[in-house]
C-alpha positions in Angstrom: -111.2 -72.2 -72.7 -112.2 -68.6 -73.5 -112.4 -67.8 -77.2 -110.5 -64.7 -78.4 -112.6 -62.4 -80.5 -110.7 -59.7 -82.2 -113.8 -57.7 -83.1 -114.6 -57.2 -79.4 -111.4 -55.2 -78.9 -111.4 -51.4 -78.7 -111.1 -49.8 -82.1 -107.5 -48.6 -81.6 -106.4 -52.2 -80.6 -108.2 -53.8 -83.5 -106.6 -51.3 -85.8 -103.1 -52.2 -84.5 -103.9 -55.9 -84.9 -105.0 -55.4 -88.5 -101.8 -53.3 -89.3 -99.6 -56.0 -87.7 -101.4 -58.7 -89.8 -100.7 -56.8 -93.0 -97.1 -56.0 -92.2 -96.1 -59.5 -91.2 -95.6 -61.0 -94.7 -93.2 -58.3 -96.0 -91.2 -58.5 -92.8 -91.1 -62.3 -93.1 -89.8 -62.1 -96.7 -87.1 -59.6 -95.7 -86.0 -61.7 -92.8 -85.9 -64.8 -94.9 -83.6 -63.1 -97.5 -81.5 -61.7 -94.7 -81.2 -65.1 -93.1 -80.2 -66.8 -96.4 -77.4 -64.3 -96.9 -76.2 -63.7 -93.3 -77.2 -66.7 -91.2 -76.7 -66.1 -87.5 -78.4 -67.8 -84.6 -80.4 -64.7 -83.8 -81.6 -64.4 -87.4 -82.8 -68.0 -87.5 -84.5 -67.6 -84.1 -86.2 -64.3 -85.3 -87.3 -66.0 -88.6 -88.9 -68.8 -86.6 -90.7 -66.3 -84.4 -92.0 -64.3 -87.4 -93.1 -67.5 -89.2 -95.0 -68.5 -86.0 -96.7 -65.2 -85.8 -97.6 -65.3 -89.6 -99.1 -68.8 -89.2 -101.1 -67.6 -86.2 -102.5 -64.7 -88.2 -103.1 -67.0 -91.2 -105.0 -69.6 -89.2 -106.8 -66.8 -87.3 -105.5 -67.8 -83.9 -104.8 -64.1 -83.2 
């Protein structure tokens, strides 16, 4: 299995990855509050997807 190295990416792609990593937590908090007040199936699915991406960044899988 090939290991994914984020530092071998081109500078523009690495910058996009770092920005996405920093923006994930505020989007997660916003979506959590939105899901608590207006729970729809789409909101719950989107929250699960954002939590998964956040965990992947936190554990450095991405």
